C-alpha positions as CSV (number, residue, x, y, z in Angstrom):
1,M,-20.1,84.5,160.7
2,T,-21.7,84.0,157.4
3,I,-23.2,87.4,155.8
4,R,-26.1,87.3,153.7
5,L,-26.4,89.5,150.9
6,P,-29.4,90.9,149.6
7,I,-30.6,88.9,146.4
8,A,-30.5,92.6,144.6
9,N,-27.0,92.7,145.8
10,K,-25.9,89.1,144.6
11,R,-27.0,90.0,141.4
12,A,-25.3,93.4,141.3
13,F,-21.9,91.6,142.3
14,H,-22.1,89.1,139.7
15,R,-23.0,91.3,137.2
16,I,-19.9,93.5,137.8
17,Y,-18.2,90.1,138.5
18,Q,-18.9,89.3,134.8
19,K,-18.0,92.0,133.8
20,Y,-14.7,92.6,135.6
21,L,-14.2,88.8,133.8
22,S,-14.4,90.2,130.3
23,S,-13.1,93.5,130.7
24,K,-10.1,92.6,132.9
25,T,-11.2,96.2,134.7
26,L,-12.9,97.4,137.6
27,N,-15.9,99.2,138.1
28,F,-18.2,99.9,140.6
29,Q,-20.2,102.5,139.4
30,S,-23.4,100.9,137.5
31,E,-25.2,103.1,134.6
32,N,-28.1,103.8,136.7
33,S,-26.2,104.8,139.9
34,T,-25.3,108.0,141.2
35,R,-21.7,108.6,142.7
36,V,-21.1,109.4,146.2
37,V,-19.1,111.7,146.3
38,S,-17.1,112.9,149.4
39,F,-16.1,116.8,149.9
40,Y,-12.8,116.4,148.6
41,D,-13.7,114.6,145.6
42,E,-16.5,117.2,145.3
43,K,-13.8,119.8,145.5
44,I,-11.4,118.5,143.0
45,D,-14.1,118.2,140.1
46,N,-15.0,121.6,141.3
47,F,-11.4,122.8,140.6
48,A,-10.9,120.7,137.5
49,N,-14.4,121.7,135.9
50,Q,-13.2,125.4,136.0
51,P,-12.2,126.7,132.6
52,I,-8.2,126.9,132.2
53,R,-7.1,130.1,131.9
54,P,-4.2,130.2,128.7
55,V,-0.7,130.9,130.2
56,T,1.6,132.2,128.3
57,L,5.0,132.6,128.6
58,E,4.4,136.4,128.7
59,K,2.4,135.9,131.1
60,L,5.1,134.3,133.4
61,L,7.6,137.1,132.8
62,Q,5.0,139.9,133.4
63,F,6.4,139.8,137.0
64,G,10.1,141.5,135.9
65,T,13.3,140.3,136.4
66,P,15.1,139.8,139.4
67,P,15.8,141.4,142.0
68,L,11.6,142.2,142.2
69,T,10.4,144.3,145.0
70,Q,8.1,142.4,147.9
71,S,4.8,143.5,146.0
72,Q,6.1,142.0,142.3
73,L,7.1,138.4,144.5
74,L,3.6,138.6,145.9
75,S,1.8,139.3,142.8
76,S,3.8,136.5,141.4
77,A,2.8,134.1,144.2
78,R,-1.2,134.6,144.0
79,Y,-0.7,133.8,140.2
80,T,1.0,130.8,141.2
81,Q,-1.6,130.1,143.7
82,T,-4.3,130.7,141.4
83,E,-3.2,128.3,138.3
84,L,-1.9,125.3,139.9
85,P,-4.8,123.8,141.8
86,Q,-7.1,123.9,138.4
87,R,-4.3,122.2,136.5
88,L,-3.2,119.3,139.6
89,A,-6.9,118.6,140.0
90,R,-7.1,118.0,136.0
91,R,-4.8,114.9,136.8
92,V,-6.3,113.7,139.6
93,Q,-9.4,113.8,138.1
94,Q,-7.3,111.7,135.1
95,F,-6.1,109.0,137.6
96,Q,-9.6,108.6,138.7
97,K,-10.9,107.9,135.0
98,L,-8.1,104.8,135.1
99,P,-9.8,101.6,135.3
100,Y,-10.0,100.4,139.1
101,I,-7.3,97.4,138.2
102,V,-5.1,99.9,136.8
103,G,-5.6,102.7,139.2
104,I,-4.7,100.4,142.6
105,N,-1.4,99.9,141.2
106,P,1.4,101.0,143.9
107,H,3.3,102.8,141.7
108,L,0.2,104.5,139.9
109,S,-1.7,105.2,143.2
110,S,1.3,106.9,145.1
111,V,1.9,109.0,142.1
112,Y,-2.3,109.9,142.1
113,H,-1.7,110.4,145.9
114,L,1.1,112.9,145.3
115,Y,-0.7,114.5,143.0
116,Y,-3.6,114.5,145.1
117,N,-1.7,116.1,148.8
118,S,-0.1,118.9,146.2
119,F,-3.4,119.8,145.1
120,E,-5.1,119.8,149.3
121,A,-1.8,121.8,149.7
122,I,-2.1,124.3,147.2
123,S,-5.9,125.0,147.4
124,S,-5.8,124.9,151.1
125,F,-3.4,127.5,151.5
126,P,-5.2,131.1,152.7
127,R,-4.5,133.8,150.7
128,I,-1.0,135.2,150.8
129,E,-0.9,138.7,152.4
130,T,2.3,138.7,154.2
131,E,6.0,138.2,153.8
132,N,6.0,135.3,156.5
133,Q,3.0,134.2,153.8
134,L,5.0,134.5,151.2
135,N,8.2,132.5,152.3
136,D,6.1,129.9,153.6
137,F,4.3,129.4,150.1
138,R,7.9,129.5,148.8
139,E,9.2,126.8,150.8
140,M,6.1,124.5,150.0
141,I,6.2,125.2,146.4
142,D,10.0,124.3,146.4
143,N,9.4,121.0,148.6
144,L,6.4,119.9,146.2
145,V,8.2,120.4,142.9
146,K,11.5,118.2,144.5
147,S,8.5,115.7,145.8
148,H,7.6,115.0,142.1
149,A,11.2,114.2,141.0
150,G,10.1,110.3,140.5
151,V,6.9,110.9,138.9
152,I,7.7,109.5,135.7
153,P,9.6,106.1,136.9
154,S,7.2,105.4,139.1
155,L,4.5,105.7,135.9
156,A,6.2,103.7,133.8
157,Q,6.8,100.6,136.5
158,G,3.0,101.1,136.7
159,F,1.5,101.0,133.2
160,L,4.2,98.3,133.3
161,E,2.5,96.1,135.3
162,C,-0.9,96.5,134.1
163,Q,0.0,96.4,130.3
164,K,-2.7,93.3,130.0
165,Y,-5.4,95.7,132.1
166,I,-5.2,98.5,129.3
167,S,-4.7,99.4,126.2
168,E,-1.7,101.2,124.2
169,D,-3.4,103.7,123.0
170,S,-5.3,104.5,126.4
171,I,-1.7,104.5,128.2
172,A,-0.2,106.4,125.3
173,S,-2.9,109.1,125.7
174,F,-2.9,109.1,129.3
175,L,1.2,109.9,129.3
176,D,1.1,112.4,126.3
177,D,-1.4,114.6,128.4
178,M,0.1,113.7,132.0
179,I,3.8,114.9,130.4
180,R,2.9,117.7,128.8
181,S,0.5,119.0,132.0
182,R,3.2,118.2,133.9
183,I,5.9,120.2,131.9
184,G,3.5,123.0,132.4
185,I,3.1,122.5,136.0
186,R,6.8,122.7,137.0
187,L,7.5,125.6,134.8
188,I,4.6,128.0,136.8
189,A,6.3,126.6,140.0
190,E,9.5,126.8,139.2
191,Q,9.2,130.3,137.4
192,H,8.1,131.8,140.8
193,L,10.8,130.1,142.6
194,A,13.4,131.5,140.5
195,L,12.2,134.9,140.4
196,H,13.2,134.8,144.2
197,M,16.7,134.3,142.8
198,E,19.0,137.0,141.4
199,Q,21.1,135.2,138.4
200,P,22.3,137.7,135.5
201,N,21.2,137.1,131.6
202,W,18.6,134.8,133.4
203,V,14.5,135.4,133.4
204,G,12.9,133.2,135.5
205,V,13.9,129.6,134.4
206,I,14.8,131.3,130.4
207,Q,18.2,131.8,130.1
208,K,19.2,134.2,127.9
209,N,22.6,133.2,126.9
210,L,22.3,129.3,126.6
211,C,25.5,128.0,124.6
212,P,24.5,124.5,123.3
213,K,28.0,123.6,122.6
214,T,28.8,124.0,126.4
215,L,25.7,122.3,127.9
216,F,26.1,119.3,125.8
217,T,29.7,119.3,126.8
218,T,28.8,119.2,130.6
219,T,26.1,116.8,129.8
220,A,28.3,114.4,127.5
221,K,31.0,114.2,130.6
222,T,28.2,113.1,132.9
223,V,27.3,110.4,130.3
224,D,31.4,110.1,129.4
225,Q,31.3,108.9,133.3
226,I,28.3,106.5,133.1
227,C,29.4,104.5,130.1
228,Q,33.0,104.2,131.7
229,I,31.2,102.4,134.5
230,N,29.5,100.3,132.8
231,Y,31.7,99.5,129.5
232,G,34.9,100.3,131.0
233,A,35.5,102.4,127.7
234,T,33.9,105.5,126.1
235,P,33.7,106.9,122.5
236,S,34.9,110.3,122.1
237,I,33.0,113.2,121.2
238,I,33.8,116.0,117.8
239,F,31.9,119.7,117.9
240,N,31.6,121.1,114.2
241,G,29.6,124.2,113.6
242,Y,28.7,127.5,115.0
243,D,30.3,126.8,118.8
244,D,29.9,130.1,119.6
245,C,26.1,130.5,119.5
246,T,24.2,131.4,122.0
247,F,20.1,131.3,122.5
248,H,17.4,131.3,124.7
249,Y,16.0,128.4,126.3
250,V,15.1,126.3,129.2
251,P,18.2,124.7,130.4
252,V,17.1,122.3,131.9
253,H,14.6,120.9,129.0
254,L,17.8,120.8,126.9
255,E,19.7,119.2,129.4
256,Y,17.4,116.2,129.1
257,I,16.9,116.0,125.8
258,A,20.9,116.2,125.4
259,C,21.3,113.4,128.1
260,E,18.7,111.2,126.2
261,L,20.5,111.3,122.9
262,L,24.1,111.1,124.2
263,K,23.3,108.5,126.1
264,N,21.6,106.3,123.3
265,A,24.9,107.3,121.3
266,Y,27.5,106.2,123.4
267,R,25.6,102.8,124.6
268,A,25.1,102.0,120.7
269,T,28.4,103.2,119.7
270,V,30.4,101.1,122.5
271,E,27.8,97.7,122.1
272,F,28.6,97.7,118.6
273,A,31.7,98.3,118.1
274,N,33.0,95.6,121.0
275,K,29.8,93.3,118.7
276,H,32.2,93.4,116.0
277,K,35.4,93.6,117.7
278,I,36.2,97.1,116.8
279,E,39.1,98.0,118.8
280,N,38.9,101.8,118.0
281,Y,35.7,103.2,119.2
282,P,34.5,105.9,116.0
283,P,33.6,109.4,117.7
284,I,30.6,110.9,118.1
285,E,29.8,113.9,115.8
286,L,27.7,116.9,117.3
287,T,27.0,119.4,114.7
288,I,25.4,122.8,115.5
289,S,24.0,125.7,113.2
290,A,21.8,128.8,113.5
291,D,19.6,131.1,111.9
292,S,17.1,133.5,112.7
293,G,15.6,132.6,116.0
294,L,16.3,129.1,115.3
295,L,19.0,126.3,116.3
296,G,19.9,123.1,114.3
297,I,21.9,120.2,116.3
298,R,22.8,117.1,114.5
299,I,23.9,113.9,116.9
300,R,25.6,111.6,114.6
301,D,26.9,108.0,115.6
302,R,28.4,104.5,114.5
303,G,26.7,102.5,116.3
304,G,24.7,99.9,114.3
305,G,21.8,102.2,113.7
306,M,18.3,99.8,113.3
307,P,16.2,98.0,111.2
308,S,13.8,100.3,109.6
309,S,10.9,98.2,110.8
310,N,11.8,99.3,114.4
311,L,11.5,103.0,113.2
312,K,7.7,103.0,114.1
313,D,8.1,101.8,117.5
314,I,10.7,104.2,119.2
315,F,8.4,106.6,120.2
316,K,5.8,104.3,121.2
317,Y,6.3,104.4,125.5
318,S,7.9,101.1,127.0
319,Y,9.9,100.3,123.7
320,T,13.2,99.9,124.7
321,T,16.4,97.8,123.3
322,E,17.2,97.1,126.8
323,T,14.8,94.5,127.5
324,Q,16.4,91.9,126.6
325,K,19.2,92.3,128.8
326,S,17.4,93.4,131.6
327,N,15.7,90.1,131.7
328,H,19.3,89.0,132.0
329,G,20.3,90.1,135.1
330,C,22.0,93.2,133.4
331,K,20.3,96.8,134.6
332,P,19.5,99.6,132.5
333,F,22.0,102.0,131.3
334,V,21.8,104.6,133.6
335,Q,19.6,102.6,136.4
336,R,22.6,100.6,136.9
337,S,25.5,103.0,137.3
338,C,22.7,105.2,139.8
339,S,22.9,102.0,142.2
340,S,26.5,101.4,141.7
341,D,27.8,100.1,145.5
342,T,31.1,102.3,145.7
343,M,31.4,105.6,146.7
344,G,33.2,107.0,143.9
345,S,30.9,105.9,141.9
346,I,28.3,107.8,143.9
347,F,30.1,110.7,143.6
348,D,30.9,110.6,140.0
349,L,26.7,109.9,139.1
350,Q,25.3,113.0,141.7
351,A,26.0,115.4,138.6
352,I,23.8,113.2,137.0
353,L,21.1,112.5,139.1
354,N,20.8,116.6,140.3
355,M,20.3,117.0,136.5
356,Q,17.3,114.3,135.8
357,A,15.7,115.6,139.3
358,C,13.8,118.2,137.2
359,I,12.4,116.0,134.9
360,G,11.7,112.4,136.7
361,G,15.0,110.6,137.8
362,P,16.8,108.3,135.5
363,M,14.6,106.2,133.0
364,A,17.1,104.1,130.7
365,G,15.5,101.1,129.5
366,L,12.1,101.7,130.5
367,G,11.2,103.2,127.2
368,Y,10.5,106.6,128.0
369,G,13.3,108.5,127.1
370,L,12.7,109.2,123.3
371,P,9.1,110.0,123.9
372,M,9.5,112.5,126.3
373,T,12.5,113.8,124.3
374,K,9.9,114.5,121.5
375,L,7.6,116.0,123.7
376,Y,10.0,118.3,125.8
377,V,11.6,119.2,121.8
378,E,7.8,119.9,120.7
379,Y,6.7,121.9,123.8
380,F,8.3,125.1,122.5
381,G,7.2,124.4,118.7
382,G,10.7,122.3,117.9
383,Q,11.0,119.7,115.8
384,F,12.9,115.9,116.8
385,H,13.3,112.8,114.2
386,L,15.7,109.9,113.5
387,Q,17.8,108.9,110.4
388,T,18.8,105.7,110.7
389,I,20.9,102.9,108.3
390,D,20.5,99.1,109.9
391,G,24.5,98.8,110.2
392,Y,26.1,101.9,110.2
393,G,24.5,104.1,112.6
394,T,21.9,106.9,113.4
395,D,21.4,110.9,113.3
396,A,19.3,112.4,115.6
397,F,18.2,116.0,114.3
398,L,16.7,118.8,116.4
399,V,15.3,122.4,115.7
400,L,14.4,124.3,118.5
401,K,13.1,128.1,118.7
402,S,14.9,130.1,120.7
403,I,12.5,131.7,123.6
404,D,12.8,135.1,122.6
405,E,9.9,137.9,122.3
406,Q,8.3,135.5,119.5
407,A,7.8,132.6,121.9
408,Y,6.4,134.9,124.4
409,Q,2.9,133.9,123.2
410,T,3.5,130.2,123.6
411,Q,0.8,128.4,125.9
412,I,1.7,126.3,129.0
């Protein structure tokens, strides 16, 4: 059966199709059309268009230090229930503004529906009045946090597949907003979950006596296992400076930063040494300094560095030195080890999977490591830069601010 379109519709279709051919995007809204909005779209718009109240660390910490009373936990739950829907709605709206041909990518579409369903679940939850509702809300938030663990790899794969349909600047702008917002959303959600647990020297998700050397030592052991699995050998690591200093920080943020920078240093050291037939791998040096609420960390490797011309690209999303090897069948550094078929490797790598679950899962080879490291460092006012000498090695410099009373006005 042949369906005949009215001539006006044919012309409209032809105009849209020609627009698609020229722009490689699809937008079924003409300039003079009125968008048909379903109830759920209207609900998204209503929440997204509400002004977001600035949330500070001080506001998150106002509910006190565990153990909390039932009344304090109830106040925290209601606050979380109020703050998250607006932020989730804005992320959903951000997806809806993508070009149609980009938005229907399976990886990006799955993330869109994840945010949409999270918004719907929280915004539809009744006002919390009883202990049972409080427990149900905590369980829901816990499940939602876990369900978002794979968001970053999905975004990376989706934009990799759609890069010819959307500009590099548009991708960068989308991801910067998305990841910054994601950090804030998770802080609000995880702060509420943490208030249900009593841990000495913790204020919600902030550890008051976090020792950088201890955290980097633990992370180095995990990265060491991955390096051993991939290359059959691994360099040593030497600690210098203030080994016993502590500061206030969110451990999961520093764990991601440490994992990414150590992974890069280990991989560069081993590959450069193997290429030049250097039998004894030069050690990786990690120097720690602390002064007046600031923590300085330098990670130095002798892994051959990189040409200075590459420095302008290293903080771009999807820039990676693993691309060429991946195209020849070698899986990216962390992804390769995480997909090992041996039972021993699965157990050895459980720590890294757990550690990275809070920030999006293993990402090596997708090119998101350094851009995300920079975002995490800068989120609480820190600084991050690289100094590299082509043919010799690279220094990664971190300056982190202790999250104490002076930083409590940081907006999330």
